[in-house]
N, C-alpha and C positions, 0 to 999 in steps of 0.2 A: 546419022547423028541425031537428026530431028526425031526419027522414030525412037530412039532411046529416051530422049527428054519427053516424049509423049507418054511412054510406058510409066516413067516415074511419076509424072503428074496424075496419071490415072490411078496409080497405086496409091498415092497419098489421098486422093479424093475417095477412094474407097475405104481406106483405114479411118479417116474421118467420119465416114457414113456409118461404119459399123462398130466403131470403138464404143459409144455409149451403150450399145446393146451388149458388147462383151463385158464391159465394166458392170452393168446391171446384173448381168447373169452371175458374174462372180460374187457381187454382194448378196444376191439371192441365195447362192451356194453357202456363202458363209453364215448368213442368217440362219439357213436351215441346220447347219452343223451345230450351232449355238443352241438352236430350239431342241435338238436332239439331246445335247448335253444337259439342257434345262429339264427334259423329261427325266434323265437319270438322277438329277438332284431331287426332283419331287418324288421319286421312288425310294429315296434313301440310299440309292447305290453310290455312295460319296467316293469311294476309291476309283470307280469307274469314271465318275465326272471329272475327278481330278486329273486322270490320264487323259480325258477328252480335251480338257482345257489345256493341259500341256502340249498335246499334239496340235491343237489348233494354233496356239501360239507360236509353235515352232514352224509351222507350214504357212503361217500367214502374217509374217513380221510387219507387213504394211497394211494390214487390214483396217479398215474404218472401225471395227469392232474389237480392235485389240484391246483398248482400255477397258472396254466391257468384259471381256475374256479374263484380263488379270484380276479385275474387281471380283468376278465370280470365283475365281481361284482362291483369292483372298478370303471370301467369305467361308469357303469350305475348309480352309486352313483354321479359321477361327473356330468352326464347329468341332474340329478335331483338337482345339487348343493347343495348335502348333502355332504359337504366336510370332515366332521368329520367321517362319516361312510366309506367314500372313502379312507381316510388316513388308517383307520383300515384295510380294505380289501387289499390295496396295500401293507401295511406292512407285512400282512399275506402271500400275494404272494411271497413277496421277502424270507420270512423265509421258506417256503415249495418249494422254487426253487431247483430242481436236478442239474441244470447246471447254470453256470454264465450268460450265454446269457439270461436265464429266468428272470434275475433280472433287465435287462436293462430298459425295458419299464416301469415297475412299479416304479423303481427309478425316472425315468424322470418324470413321472405323479406326483409323490408326490413332487418333486422339483417344478413343475409347480403351484401346489396348494399352497404351501408355498410362492412362489414368489407372486402370486395373492393376498396373504393375507399379503403381505409386511413382511413376516418372512424370511428375506434374508439369515441370517445366516443358518437356518434350510433348506432353498433351496440348499445352497452350500454343506452342510452335507449330504443331499440325494443323491447327484449325484457324489460328489468330489472322493469318494472311488471306484466308479464303472468304471468311465470313461476311465481309462487306459485299461480295458479288453473289452471294448465295441468293437464289430465287425461291428454293423450295421452302415454304414456311415452316414445314415440319423439321427438315434439317437445321434450319436457322435457329429454331427454338432449342433443339438439342445441342447445338454447338454453343449457344449462348450460356446454357446450364453448365456444359462441359468446362467452359471458361472460367464460370463463376466458381465451380467447385474446385477446379485446379488451383486457382488464385488464392482461394480460402485456405486450402491445404498448404500452401506455401507462405501463408501469413501476408500475402500481398492485398490487405484488406481494402485499400482504395480502389484497386483493379476488380476486386470481387464485388464491390458495391456497384461499379459501373456496369459488370456483365449481369449482374442480378437485376439491374434496372432494364437492360436490354431484354432480358428473359420476360420479366413482367409486362413488357410492351407487346411481346409476340405471343404470350400465353392467353388462354381462355381465362375469364374472370375467376373460376375456381383456383386455377393454379397461380394467377396473380396474387390472390389472397394469401395463399401458401408462402409465395415469395416474401411477403411483408412479414409473416411471422418468422420465416428464416432469419430475416435481417435483424430481428431483435436477438437472435441467438448469438451473433458475433459482433455485434456493435460493442459490447463491454471490452472486447479484446482490442479495438481500435484505439490508437493514440489520438489526441487532440489534433496533432499535425496530419495523420492520416484522414481524419474526418474533413479537415479543412482542404485537403488535396482533393478528396472525392467531390467536395461541394463545388469544386472548379470544373468538374467533368460534365460530359453531356449525360445526364441522368433526368429520369422522370421526376415531375414535381413532388410526386409522394414520397420518393427517396429524399429529396432535397429537404422536404419539411421535416422528415424523421431526423435526418442528420443534424439539421438546424436545432431542433428542440434538444436532442442528445447533448449536443456542443454547448447550447445555453445553460442547460442543467449542469453540465460538468463545470463550466465557469462558475456558476453558482456555488457550487460545493467546494470549489477551490477558492472561493471568496473573492473571485475576480468580477466584482459586481458590474462594473461598466460594460465589460465585455458580454457578461450575461444578459444584461439589459439590451445592448445593441443586437444581439443574435435573436432574443425572443420577439423583440419588436419588429424584426425584420420577417420572422415567421408569420406574426399575426398580420402584418401589412400584405406581405406577397402571396400567402398560401391559404386563402380564405376558406378552401375546402378541406384543409387539413384537420384530421381528428384530434391533433395536439393543441389546437388554438384555445381551447378552454383551459388546459393545463398550463399552457405558456401565459395566459393571462393571470392565472392565480399566482405564478411565480414572480410575474412582474409587480404584483400587487405586494407581493411580500418583500421583493427587493425595495420597493418604494418605502415600505415601513423600516426595513433595515438600514436603509440609507439615512434616516433621520437620527442624528446624534446630538446629545447635549455634550459639549466638549468637557465639561467640569464635573459631569455626573458619573460616579463610580458605584458600582454595585458590590454588595457583600452578600454571600449566602453561606450561613454558619448554622451549626446545631445549638438552637437556643432552648431546646427542651430534650428530654430524653436522657440517655446514659453519657453523652458527650456534652451535655449543656455547660459544664464547667469550662471546658476548652473554648466552646463558642463565645461565652461570655467574656473570657480572658481576652480572646482575639478581638472582639468588638471593642474592648477598652482601648487596646493598642491602636486600632484603626481610628476611633474618635480622637485619640491624642494626636495622631499623625495630621488628621484634618483641623486641628486647633480650634475645637468647638467650645472650649472652656472660656469663663469670663476673664481669667487672669492671663490669657494669650490673645494674640491677634487673630482673629478667624480670617480665613481666606474665602471671601464669597464667591470666588470663582469655582470653588470645590464644594460639591454636595454628594452626601452618602446616602445611597438607597439599600437598606438592609431587608433581607429575606431569611426566614427560619427554615431550615431543613434539617431534620435529625437523622434518621437511618435509612430512609426511604429514598432511593435514587430517583424514582420518578417526581416525588415532591420537589426535589432539587432542581430537575430539568424543568419542571413547570415553572418554578419561581423565576428561574433565569430568563426563560422565554418572556414571561411577563415583563421582567425588567428591561428586556432587550425592545420588545414590541411597544410597550406603553411608557415606560420610564426613559427610553433611548440612551441608556448608559453607554459610556464609551469603553469601559473595561470592567473587569470583574476581579475580586479577590475572594478566595475560597473556591471549593469548599475544603473542610478538613478530614472527613472520613474518606477512606480509600474509595469504596464503592460509589459515593456521591461524586467524588472528584472525577473519576473514570468516566461516568455517564455524562456528567457536564462538560467534560473535555471534548467529547465527540460532538456535542452540540456547539460548543463554542468554535470549535474549528469549522464546522458547517455554516456558522452564521458569520464567521470572520470577526468574532469577539475575542480580543486578548484577555486571557485569564492568568492570574497568578494563584495557583493552587497552594494550599498549605498543608498538603498531604504527601507522605512518603511514597505512595504507590509507584513502582518502577513502571508500570503501563503508561504513565504520563509522559515519559521521555520520548516516545515515539508517535504522539498523537497528531503532530503538525505544527506549523510555524505560528499559530496563535495561542498555543498552550505552553505555559511555564509552570516551574514548579519551585516554591521556596520552602524547603523543609530539610531538616537533618535526615540523611538517608543512613540506612545499614551499610551500603556500599561505601560511602565516604568514610565511615567509622573504621571499617575493616581494613581500608587502605592506609588510613593514618596509622593505625596500630602497627600494622606490618612493615610500613615504612620505618617506624622507629625501632621496632623489634629486629628485624632482619638487616636493614641498611645501617643502623647506627650501633645497635647491640650485637650485631652478627649472630643472632639466635637461628637455630635451623630446625629444631625439632619442637613440634606443638601438641597440645592436647586441648579438646574441647568439652566442657561440662555444660550441658545446655538444657533449658525446659522444653519438652515435648509438645509445645504448642506452635501456632503459625509464626508468633514473633521469634521464638528461640530456633525453630527449624530453619527460618529464612536466614537468621544470622549465622548459623552453624554452616549451612550450605554455602553461602557466600564466602566465609572464612576458608572453607575447605577448598573451594574453586580458585580463590585468590592466592592461596599458599602453594596449590599445584602450579599455577602459571608462574610463580616466582622459584619454582624448583625447591620449595620447602618440604619438610616431612611432617605428615600427620600421623602421630603415634597412637592416639586413642580418641575416640569420639563417643562420649557416653551422654545418654539423655535421661532425664528423670520427669515424673509427672508434674505438670503444672499444679502449684500450690503444696507440693511436697514439704514436709517438715523435717523428716529424717532422711539423711543423705549418706549414711555409713556405708551402705551397700555400692552406691554409685561411686563415691569416691575411692573405695577400696578397690573396685574394678579398674582404676586408673593405674594401679601398680602392677608391676611385673614381678610376681613374687612379693617381696618386701621392699621393693625399690621402685623409683621412678625412672622413666627414660625419655624425659622431655625437658625442654629448656624453659617452657612457659605454658601456663594454663589460661585459656580464655573462657570467662564466664560471662555470657550475654544475658543479664537478668537484672532485675530491680534491686535496690538497695535492700529492700525487706527479706529477700531470699538470700542475698550475699551475705547477710548477717548470721544466717543459719548454716550457710555452706562452708564458710572459711573455718570455722572451729573444727569441722571434720577433716579438712585438709591438713591442718595442724596436728590433729589427733594422730593421723597416720604417718606424721612426721615428712611430708612432702614439702620440701623447701625449694620452689621454684619461683619464676617471675610470674606474678598474677596480672592478667590483662582484663579489663573491664569495659563494658559498653557506656553510653551516656546514662543509663539507668541507675548506676552507682552514684552519679554526682549529687549527692544531698547531704547536708550536715546531719541529718537524721542517721546516717550510715554508722556514726560512732556513738550514737545513744544506747544501743543494745549490745555492742561488741567492743572490746579493748582495742584501742587504736593500734597497739603494737601489733595485733594479728594482722594488720593491713598494711604495715609498714612496707613501703618500696613499691607497692601496687601502682600500675599506670592505667589510667583510664582516658577516655576522649570524650569530648563534647564540643557542641557549637556555642552554647551558653556559657559564657566565661567572665562573670562579674570580678572574679579575682585578678583579672588583668588590669581593672581600672582605666579602661581606655577612656579618653575625653568624651567619644561620642556616647559610649554606655553609661558613664557617670551622668550626663546631661539627661539621657533618657529616663534613667533610674530616678533621678531627682523629681523630673516632671510627673512621672507614673506615680510615685509616692505622694506627691502633692495633690494629685487629682483624685487618686482612689484610697490612700491611706493603707496601701499593701505593698510588698516587694514585688517587682516584675518578674516574669518567667519567660521560658523561651517561646511559647506560642503567642504571646501578646507582642513580644518583640519582633517575631516574624511578621505579624500582621501590621504592626507599625511600619516595618521596613517596606513591605509590599505596597501600602498605600502611599508612602513617602516616594517611593520609586516611581509610581504613576503620577503624582503631583509634580515631581521634577520634570518629567516629559511633557506633561499638559501645560503646566503654568511657566516654568522656566525656559522650556525649549519650545513651547507654543506649538504643539502637536494637537491638531484638532480633529484627526480621523481614527478610526480603529487600525486601519492599515498603517498609519504612520506611527501609532503608539507601539504596536507589535514590531514594527521594524526598529523602533527606538529602543525598546527592550532588548532585541537581538543584538544590536550594536553597542549596548551600554558599556560605559567606561567611566572611570573617575568618581565613582559614588560610593560613600562610606556611610554606614548606619551604625545602629547600636550593636549590631553582630559583626562589625569589622567591614573591611573593603569588600565590594561585590564585583563578580565577573559573571557573565552569563555563557554557558557552554552551547555548542551547536545543537544540542537536543533540548535546550530550553531549561536547562537547571540553572538557578540562580546560586552560584557557588560562594562559599566562604572558606577561608583557611580555618580548619578546625585546630582546637587547643588541646594538647596532652597534659594531663595532670598526673603528678607523682604524689602518693599519699605519704606525707611526712609529719609525724607526731600529731596525729588527728586532723590534719588540714590538707586541703587540696592545692599543692603547689604546681603553677604553671611550669612546664618544662620549655626552655628556649629552643 
């Protein structure tokens, strides 16, 4: 028995003595096998090398080199563009890794495959859990870039910013500069919330300074002046090496100037010279009347008007408004009147946070922002009012349009056509004529189908001067239909050149309605005639109303900031002026109920 135990002990001692040499020999043999496969790879004998790796993996399932073998096999599959097999091999390489460093390269390669296949989230998942422990700087750089690019493709911009920052820290100076330029490419796509979230992450100072500047500038453009000031001051204070410090300082100076407001000072920008001077002078008269500047009224010393002339040059209008904001410190603006000027100034007003009430009908003003308002009779509102009456009350279904082939007429015709289609009405004919035409026989005859007409109403959007020439041709061809007209018809001069019987029963629409004899209009009309010795008109009534609205907010409701005035206009209720009760649409349109008139015995009779 003792001999048996002795033999066992000797055997164990011998195994312990010779095991390392056996293990070392096996490792040497495995290393030699992989070296042979490596030679095959270098010689371009890819298929033989693949077979070699597969045989090695099968015969050495517990080899210390197993992860390396799977990695080599994965690379060969990549070279053959067999990405499915490559992913399996690389995944096996990661699973058989003995050390964390063995996972680095296969994880990166898997991420690259997924990225090429546009599986960006899979690419992120492949490397995100590994990158923190990566020691190889080259691999870490590539992983950072891969995570940045994948996050960017997924629209996860806050994560993209973080990984771009990591990449820039690991890159050489040249590549770091490229990273800065790349950041500029996708910053515009980031929301304010995403930038704010990115600023909370661990990103380099150069990234934070860039994000802070962009955020501050956006706040400025959104007229969030306090937020803009806070962000830009933070940049100047914390990031002294930032290339954005100078620009930030300039914006802070501008914010300081924009923040200076004289609460009772209202600006007017109007065409006081050139082809539209008549409208500008009329508007100015209405504005001055609203501000009570005449001796026989009580002036309100809390209100000042600053007036700037701008004819048909949008840039001159923009410069005039800039001056009134920066030097006169106006709290709000009335005007411009012309469309081009109004659109250009609207962009500036929104940028500066200056509430403006444009007296222009331009449809572009409706979507400029929360500081831009419009007080004007629009083509859209006229078309809707006419069709409400014609289709809803009179049950008319078929229509024709006879219109001047210019911007005014074409816009009216297209709006009528579009609104009619939305209401399921029928447009039977749409005929144009040259602006300034005097003979309308051919155009009116083309409305007929043979010798008869097949429509219930004819819409003519033109001035009273042209209507005087058109209507006799309509009667000549014995077209007996309901005539519909725009506000351009609304003048007593309409009946001076044509027998009123020709127009009997025609229905037109207008915002200016002295025929209603409302209390507000009668008061305004009396004061206007007392001041200027002439009858009022629509444009001066609109300017009066716009200034009166601002005075209501500034004086009676004690609103002393531009933001407060803009909000006050948005939520306006209970105000009534010479043009009737006022409401404000979500798009900033100052709206009124239009008046429909029926022509009866040579007079415009308001329809109830």
